[in-house]
Structure formats: C-alpha cells, structure tokens
C-alpha positions in Angstrom: -15.1 -5.9 2.5 -16.9 -2.6 2.6 -15.1 0.6 3.3 -17.4 2.1 6.0 -17.4 -1.2 8.0 -17.3 -0.4 11.7 -15.0 -3.4 12.5 -14.3 -6.7 10.8 -13.3 -5.4 7.4 -10.8 -3.0 8.9 -9.3 -5.7 11.0 -9.0 -7.9 8.0 -7.3 -5.3 5.8 -5.0 -4.4 8.7 -4.0 -8.0 9.1 -3.2 -8.4 5.4 -1.3 -5.1 5.3 0.8 -6.1 8.3 1.8 -9.3 6.5 2.6 -7.5 3.3 4.9 -5.1 5.1 7.0 -8.1 6.4 7.2 -9.7 3.0 10.0 -9.5 0.4 7.5 -9.8 -2.5 5.8 -6.6 -3.3 2.2 -5.8 -4.1 2.0 -4.5 -7.6 5.3 -6.2 -8.7 4.9 -9.8 -7.6 1.1 -10.0 -7.0 -2.0 -7.9 -7.2 -4.4 -7.0 -4.3 -8.1 -6.4 -4.8 -10.6 -5.2 -2.3 -14.2 -5.0 -3.5 -16.9 -3.1 -1.6 -20.1 -5.1 -1.1 -21.8 -1.8 -0.2 -23.1 -0.4 -3.5 -23.7 3.0 -2.0 -19.9 3.4 -1.7 -18.1 4.9 -4.7 -14.6 6.3 -5.5 -15.1 9.1 -3.0 -15.0 6.5 -0.3 -12.7 4.0 -1.9 -9.9 6.4 -2.9 -9.1 7.7 0.6 -9.3 4.2 2.0 -6.8 3.1 -0.6 -4.5 6.0 0.2 -4.5 5.1 3.9 -3.5 1.5 3.2 -0.9 2.4 0.7 0.6 4.9 3.2 0.5 2.3 5.9 2.1 -0.3 3.6 5.0 2.2 3.0 5.5 1.5 -0.7 3.8 4.2 -2.8 4.7 2.2 -6.0 2.2 -0.5 -4.8 -0.7 1.9 -5.7 -0.6 0.4 -9.3 -1.2 -3.1 -7.9 -3.5 -2.5 -5.0 -7.1 -1.9 -6.1 -10.0 -0.7 -4.0 -13.1 -1.3 -6.2 -16.7 -0.4 -6.0 -19.6 -1.4 -8.3 -23.3 -1.5 -8.8 -25.6 -4.2 -7.3 -25.6 -6.5 -10.3 -21.8 -6.6 -10.6 -21.1 -6.8 -6.9 -23.6 -9.7 -6.6 -22.1 -11.4 -9.6 -18.6 -11.3 -8.2 -19.8 -12.4 -4.8 -21.6 -15.4 -6.3 -18.5 -16.4 -8.4 -16.3 -16.3 -5.3 -18.9 -18.1 -3.1 -19.0 -15.0 -0.8 -22.2 -14.7 1.2 -23.3 -11.5 2.9 -26.6 -9.7 3.9 -27.7 -6.3 5.1 -29.0 -6.2 8.7 -31.4 -3.3 8.8 -31.6 -3.0 12.6 -27.8 -2.8 13.0 -27.3 -0.8 9.8 -24.4 -3.0 8.7 -23.6 -6.0 6.6 -23.2 -9.5 8.1 -20.4 -11.4 6.3 -17.5 -13.8 6.8 -13.9 -12.8 6.6 -11.6 -14.5 4.1 -8.9 -13.8 1.7 -9.3 -15.5 -1.7 -6.1 -16.3 -3.5 -6.7 -16.2 -7.3 -4.3 -17.6 -10.0 -3.2 -15.4 -12.9 -5.7 -17.3 -15.0 -8.6 -16.3 -12.8 -9.1 -19.6 -10.9 -9.7 -19.6 -7.1 -6.6 -21.3 -5.7 -7.3 -21.0 -2.0 -9.7 -19.6 0.6 -8.0 -18.4 3.8 -10.5 -17.9 6.5 -10.2 -15.3 9.3 -8.9 -11.8 10.0 -5.2 -12.5 10.4 -3.1 -15.1 8.7 0.2 -16.9 9.5 2.8 -15.3 7.3 3.9 -18.7 6.1 0.3 -19.6 5.1 -0.3 -16.5 3.0 3.2 -16.7 1.4 2.7 -20.4 0.5 -0.8 -19.6 -0.9 0.6 -16.9 -3.1 3.5 -19.1 -4.2 1.1 -22.0 -5.0 -1.3 -19.7 -7.0 1.6 -18.3 -9.0 2.7 -21.8 -10.0 6.3 -21.0 -9.1 6.5 -17.7 -10.9 7.4 -15.8 -7.7 9.8 -16.9 -5.0 13.2 -18.4 -4.8 14.3 -22.0 -5.2 14.2 -22.3 -1.4 10.5 -21.2 -1.6 9.9 -23.9 -4.3 11.4 -26.6 -2.1 9.3 -25.4 0.9 6.1 -25.5 -1.3 7.0 -29.1 -2.2 7.3 -30.0 1.5 3.9 -28.5 2.6 0.3 -29.1 1.7 -2.8 -27.0 2.6 -4.9 -28.5 5.3 -8.4 -27.0 5.0 -9.4 -28.2 8.4 -6.6 -26.2 10.0 -6.7 -23.4 7.3 -2.9 -23.5 7.0 -0.1 -25.4 5.3 1.2 -28.4 7.1 4.2 -30.7 6.4 3.4 -33.2 3.7 5.2 -36.4 4.9 5.2 -38.2 1.6 7.1 -35.5 -0.2 9.4 -35.0 2.8 10.2 -38.7 2.6 10.9 -38.5 -1.1 13.3 -35.6 -0.5 15.0 -37.6 2.3 15.4 -40.6 -0.1 17.1 -38.4 -2.7 19.4 -36.9 -0.1 20.4 -40.3 1.1 21.1 -41.5 -2.4 23.3 -38.4 -3.1 25.2 -38.9 0.2 25.7 -42.6 -0.6 27.0 -41.6 -4.1 29.4 -39.0 -2.6 30.9 -41.6 -0.2 30.8 -44.7 -2.4 31.9 -43.2 -5.7 35.4 -42.5 -4.6 35.7 -46.0 -3.1 34.4 -47.5 -6.4 36.8 -45.4 -8.5 39.8 -46.4 -6.2 38.8 -50.1 -6.4 38.5 -49.8 -10.2 42.0 -48.2 -10.5 43.5 -50.9 -8.3 41.8 -53.7 -10.3 43.0 -52.2 -13.6 46.5 -51.9 -12.1 46.6 -55.6 -11.2 45.7 -56.6 -14.8 48.6 -54.6 -16.2 
C-alpha cells in the first residue's frame, strides 16, 4: 500500500480491518499485520497517524504492538516488493502509483503461504489462510478439522471443499458408528457363547 493513496489502498485496508473486527483471533496476539508503503517519500509522520486511525477503527488498542505501518528507502522497499512478487509503478500524469491489491499471508518462518487477491476477502478465506500459515498454532480443534476439509483454489482465490479428505472423514465416522453398534452385539454374543460352554 501507500498511505496517501487516493483509493485502492484505503479500500484494501478497510476490508482487512472489517474482517479483523469480526474475528476472535486478535492482531498482535495471534498474528501480526504489516502494511508497507511503496511511496518512499512517506515517513513516520504519515504512517503514524494512519496506524492510529486503523487501530482506533479496529477497536483494540492493544493491537498497536502487532500492527505495523512501515516506511523505507527505495532500496529496501524495492527489495521487499521483489521478494513478495509485488509489482508497482509510478504514473507521472496521474501522480499516483499503479499496483495490484493483494494480501500476502506469511508463515512465522518467513515463507509466503498464500496470496489473496482483491480488496475484500471472504471471512472464511482469510481465516483459513491464517490457520494454514500458522501450521495449527492458532485456532480450535474445530478450526483444524475445517482446515482438513478445505483446500485453496487459486482460480477462485478462496478455499473450497476438498472431497478426498471429506470422504476420509466420512469413512472414519462410518467405522466409529459401526463399532458403536456392533461392539455391544459382539460382546453379548461372546458372553452367551462362553455361558454355553460352562
């Protein structure tokens, strides 16, 4: 993003913030959020008020420790953009940057786990992307089961049901149900058979 952006960047940050507000997981506690300005003329005097506005909108002041609004020089900004595969360019006649809109989900080890294209995201998509990147370190057992049942579809840019794993879960459930119903019958038959022998 860049903080003086007249449109797209603000819509993107607004969409992410709206999702965070609806989430049980908390920025700063369960995950970190990083916004980096591609405009090297911007510094902390621009980034700090922007951060304050979004922390205020988020409604959790403690998130300030885990929500970072960064700036940098041309060399560092370009290096980060190259590492992330993020393309942008300055359009002189419009006096603004041309760039795509995407959230990049990064693992704790620094690997790119997922690119989520667009301005707004389905809550389930962003939640599953964070869960996947954390390698199960955040979320409940129910979230882990959900993650097992879904797989990211890059063509649709969202998580869809993964039929193979769903069938595997179904098979286990059927085996458990059969055991619940057949085990008492087997035990009863065994008792009866041992009673006849006596």
